[in-house]
KOLMI-395614 format. One line per field, with one value per residue (C-alpha): residue number from 1; residue in one letter; x, y, z. Coordinates in nm, 2 decimals. Layout:
resi: (NUM:...)
resn: (A:...)
x: (X:...)
y: (Y:...)
z: (Z:...)
// end
This chain:
resi: (1:2:3:4:5:6:7:8:9:10:11:12:13:14:15:16:17:18:19:20:21:22:23:24:25:26:27:28:29:30:31:32:33:34:35:36:37:38:39:40:41:42:43:44:45:46:47:48:49:50:51:52:53:54:55:56:57:58:59:60:61:62:63:64:65:66:67:68:69:70:71:72:73:74:75:76:77:78:79:80:81:82:83:84:85:86:87:88:89:90:91:92:93:94:95:96:97:98:99:100:101:102:103:104:105:106:107:108:109:110:111:112:113:114:115:116:117:118:119:120:121:122:123:124:125:126:127:128:129:130:131:132:133:134:135:136:137:138:139:140:141:142:143:144:145:146:147:148:149:150:151:152:153:154:155:156:157:158:159:160:161:162:163:164:165:166:167:168:169:170:171:172:173:174:175:176:177:178:179:180:181:182:183:184:185:186:187:188:189:190:191:192:193:194:195:196:197:198:199:200:201:202:203:204:205:206:207:208:209:210:211:212:213:214:215:216:217:218:219:220:221:222:223:224:225:226:227:228:229:230:231:232:233:234:235:236:237:238:239:240:241:242:243:244:245:246:247:248:249:250:251:252:253:254:255:256:257:258:259:260:261:262:263:264:265:266:267:268:269:270:271:272:273:274:275:276:277:278:279:280)
resn: (X:X:X:X:X:X:X:X:X:X:X:X:X:X:X:X:X:X:X:X:X:X:X:X:X:X:X:X:X:X:X:X:X:X:X:X:X:X:X:X:X:X:X:X:X:X:X:X:X:X:X:X:X:X:X:X:X:X:X:X:X:X:X:X:X:X:X:X:X:X:X:X:X:X:X:X:X:X:X:X:X:X:X:X:X:X:X:X:X:X:X:X:X:X:X:X:X:X:X:X:X:X:X:X:X:X:X:X:X:X:X:X:X:X:X:X:X:X:X:X:X:X:X:X:X:X:X:X:X:X:X:X:X:X:X:X:X:X:X:X:X:X:X:X:X:X:X:X:X:X:X:X:X:X:X:X:X:X:X:X:X:X:X:X:X:X:X:X:X:X:X:X:X:X:X:X:X:X:X:X:X:X:X:X:X:X:X:X:X:X:X:X:X:X:X:X:X:X:X:X:X:X:X:X:X:X:X:X:X:X:X:X:X:X:X:X:X:X:X:X:X:X:X:X:X:X:X:X:X:X:X:X:X:X:X:X:X:X:X:X:X:X:X:X:X:X:X:X:X:X:X:X:X:X:X:X:X:X:X:X:X:X:X:X:X:X:X:X:X:X:X:X:X:X:X:X:X:X:X:X)
x: (0.00:0.15:0.19:-0.02:0.20:0.17:0.23:0.39:0.35:0.61:0.55:0.35:0.52:0.28:0.36:0.73:0.66:0.46:0.73:0.99:0.77:0.73:1.11:1.17:0.91:1.08:1.43:1.29:1.17:1.45:1.74:1.65:1.62:1.94:2.11:1.96:2.09:2.42:2.45:2.32:2.60:2.86:2.75:2.75:3.09:3.19:3.07:3.26:3.58:3.52:3.43:3.77:3.96:3.77:3.86:4.24:4.21:4.08:4.34:4.62:4.46:4.45:4.82:4.89:4.72:4.40:4.55:4.45:4.71:4.86:4.82:5.11:5.22:5.59:5.79:6.11:5.98:5.97:5.65:5.58:5.47:5.32:4.96:4.70:4.74:5.14:5.29:5.47:5.16:4.90:5.15:5.13:4.75:4.70:4.88:5.04:4.83:4.96:4.83:5.10:5.46:5.45:5.13:4.85:4.65:4.43:4.29:4.02:4.10:3.92:3.53:3.44:3.18:3.49:3.70:4.01:4.21:4.12:4.35:4.17:3.80:3.79:3.96:3.95:3.77:4.05:3.96:4.08:4.45:4.69:4.90:4.73:4.93:5.15:5.44:5.24:5.02:5.01:4.85:5.03:4.96:4.66:4.32:4.15:4.20:4.11:4.23:4.54:4.54:4.27:4.02:3.79:3.57:3.68:3.54:3.65:3.83:4.05:3.97:4.08:3.91:3.76:3.53:3.17:2.89:3.14:2.83:2.77:3.13:3.27:3.60:3.60:3.39:3.37:3.52:3.62:3.94:4.14:4.52:4.69:5.00:5.14:4.85:4.60:4.39:4.35:4.15:4.30:4.43:4.13:3.78:3.56:3.81:3.85:3.98:3.65:3.45:3.43:3.05:2.92:2.68:2.98:3.16:2.90:2.79:3.01:3.38:3.57:3.68:3.59:3.69:3.84:3.77:3.98:3.75:3.85:3.53:3.47:3.23:3.02:3.14:3.46:3.22:3.11:2.74:2.66:2.87:2.58:2.27:2.15:2.17:2.23:2.45:2.73:2.90:2.62:2.61:2.27:2.25:2.38:2.72:2.87:3.01:3.24:3.19:3.45:3.27:3.36:3.01:2.93:2.59:2.46:2.31:2.15:2.24:1.90:1.97:2.27:2.20:1.89:1.94:1.66:1.86:2.21:2.28:2.36:2.12:2.37:2.28:2.66:2.92:3.26:3.40:3.27:3.26:2.97:2.72:2.81:2.81:2.50)
y: (0.00:0.34:0.61:0.91:1.21:1.51:1.85:2.07:2.42:2.70:3.03:3.28:3.62:3.78:3.56:3.64:4.01:3.99:3.82:4.07:4.35:4.22:4.16:4.50:4.65:4.46:4.59:4.93:4.90:4.73:4.92:5.26:5.07:4.87:5.22:5.38:5.10:5.12:5.48:5.42:5.17:5.40:5.69:5.46:5.35:5.71:5.82:5.52:5.65:6.01:5.88:5.69:6.01:6.22:5.97:5.99:6.37:6.35:6.13:6.36:6.63:6.44:6.38:6.75:6.94:6.97:7.12:6.99:6.94:7.24:7.36:7.58:7.62:7.70:7.62:7.60:7.30:6.94:6.85:7.22:7.28:7.10:6.98:6.76:6.47:6.43:6.12:6.30:6.43:6.14:5.86:5.72:5.69:5.59:5.37:5.55:5.39:5.36:5.69:5.95:5.90:6.23:6.22:5.96:5.87:5.59:5.36:5.57:5.90:5.85:5.82:5.49:5.71:5.87:5.73:5.51:5.82:5.99:5.97:6.18:6.31:6.49:6.77:6.95:7.27:7.54:7.69:7.37:7.43:7.48:7.66:7.83:7.93:8.16:8.14:8.26:8.53:8.81:8.60:8.54:8.32:8.51:8.34:8.62:8.63:8.90:8.73:8.79:9.15:9.24:9.40:9.09:9.09:8.89:8.54:8.29:8.21:7.90:7.67:7.34:7.02:7.18:7.42:7.48:7.31:7.03:6.85:7.09:7.24:7.10:6.90:6.72:6.77:6.61:6.82:6.83:6.65:6.92:6.89:6.64:6.46:6.19:5.99:6.08:6.39:6.53:6.77:7.11:7.12:7.30:7.42:7.68:7.96:8.30:8.13:7.98:8.29:8.57:8.49:8.18:8.13:8.12:7.89:7.61:7.68:7.94:8.05:8.33:8.21:7.92:7.60:7.36:7.00:6.70:6.64:6.97:7.15:7.40:7.35:7.60:7.51:7.35:7.11:6.83:6.84:6.59:6.28:6.10:6.20:6.16:6.47:6.61:6.88:6.71:7.05:7.23:7.34:7.15:6.79:6.63:6.58:6.42:6.61:6.50:6.70:6.80:6.54:6.26:6.18:6.19:6.31:6.40:6.73:6.87:7.24:7.35:7.23:7.44:7.77:7.97:8.02:8.32:8.53:8.38:8.33:8.03:7.85:7.80:7.44:7.36:7.60:7.66:7.84:8.00:8.33:8.20:8.28:8.66:8.67:8.69)
z: (0.01:-0.08:0.16:0.03:-0.07:0.16:0.01:0.28:0.22:0.34:0.47:0.24:0.15:0.37:0.67:0.63:0.59:0.94:1.10:0.96:1.09:1.45:1.47:1.34:1.60:1.88:1.77:1.79:2.14:2.27:2.13:2.30:2.64:2.57:2.50:2.81:3.03:2.88:2.96:3.31:3.36:3.23:3.47:3.78:3.69:3.61:3.95:4.12:3.95:4.09:4.44:4.45:4.34:4.60:4.86:4.75:4.76:5.12:5.21:5.06:5.30:5.59:5.56:5.47:5.74:5.58:5.24:4.91:4.63:4.46:4.10:4.02:3.66:3.62:3.30:3.52:3.73:3.62:3.40:3.38:3.74:4.04:3.98:4.17:3.93:3.95:4.04:4.33:4.47:4.45:4.36:4.71:4.68:4.32:4.05:3.78:3.49:3.15:2.96:3.08:3.18:3.38:3.58:3.68:3.37:3.29:3.56:3.74:3.57:3.24:3.23:3.06:2.85:2.68:2.42:2.45:2.35:2.67:2.96:3.22:3.21:3.56:3.74:4.07:4.18:4.14:4.49:4.66:4.54:4.82:4.59:4.29:3.97:4.18:3.95:3.65:3.79:4.03:4.30:4.63:4.93:5.03:4.99:4.81:4.44:4.18:3.87:3.66:3.75:3.49:3.70:3.74:4.06:4.33:4.22:4.49:4.80:4.86:5.13:5.28:5.42:5.69:5.46:5.59:5.40:5.27:5.14:4.87:4.81:4.49:4.53:4.18:3.86:3.52:3.25:2.89:2.79:2.63:2.63:2.41:2.57:2.35:2.20:2.50:2.59:2.93:3.13:3.24:3.59:3.75:3.67:3.87:3.89:3.73:3.40:3.34:3.43:3.70:3.75:3.93:3.64:3.40:3.61:3.54:3.19:3.00:2.96:2.92:2.58:2.36:2.54:2.27:2.32:2.24:1.93:1.79:1.83:2.10:2.40:2.58:2.90:3.06:3.26:3.01:3.07:2.77:2.87:3.02:2.82:2.47:2.27:1.93:2.05:2.26:2.31:2.47:2.84:2.90:3.05:3.35:3.51:3.82:4.10:4.40:4.72:5.00:5.21:4.97:4.82:4.45:4.30:3.96:3.89:3.57:3.45:3.56:3.92:3.96:3.75:3.67:3.29:3.28:3.54:3.47:3.82:4.04:4.23:4.51:4.52:4.46:4.58:4.42:4.73:5.06:4.86:4.66:4.92:4.88:4.52:4.24)
// end
C-alpha cells in the first residue's frame, strides 16, 4: 500500500513580511532601552571613579594638615609645574596607570563614557588648590584672588578640608578633555576659577573664551554636561554631570539644578568656594 504524498507548504510572502515587521518592531523597542541601560551603567562607573579619586584627595589632605594638592604652573619646574594629578602628589595613593609618563592617567582617571584616547576626564575645583598658579600670575599666598590683574571681581576664596558646607562644596568635577599629551587627551588642571568665568553662572555653563575639546570642537563650558545624556549637541552646556563634594560623596546634577538660565545666576545648590554665598 502506498503512503499518500503530503504536500508541505512553506510560509507565504505575507507571513514572512509579518514576522519581519514584528522583529523590526521589537528591535525598535529594545534598542533605546539597551542604550539607556548602557548609559546608566557608564554613569555609575564614572561616579565610582570620581568617588575613588575624591577619597584619594581627602586622604592627601588628611596627611597634609588639611590642604588639598597644589596647582602651580611653572615652566622651570619638572613637568611644567606641580599639579594635583602628578605622580609626586598622588602617587602614594593611586597607581600611575599607562596613559601618561609624567602624571597619573588611565585607571580611574578617564570616564568609561569617553573614548580610548582619553587619559583623564575629571579635574579639581581650582579653589581647593593649596598653591594656585603663583608662578604665572600676580596672586600670592593670600586666599582672596582678583584674577590675572585684569580687574575681574573677586570670584572665589581658597579653602581646605575643614570648609563649611562640605556636602555641597565641589571638590572634583567632570570636565572636557582638552590637552594632548602623546596619544591621549587630558582635562586642564582645574575648573571653577576665574579662568573659566568671573561669575558663578559662568563657572558652570560658560567660559571667558571658547573651550576647545579633544575632538577639535569648542564646547560652551569646561564642565562636560553631555557625557551621560543622549543629545544631538554634545558640546552644549545642557545636560547632566557628576560632581564630587569635599565630604567625599558623589552626585549627579543637571544644569537646571545649579543655575537659573533666565537670570544667569547660580542656584547655590553647589558651591565653588565659601565666597559664593556673597556673590550673585
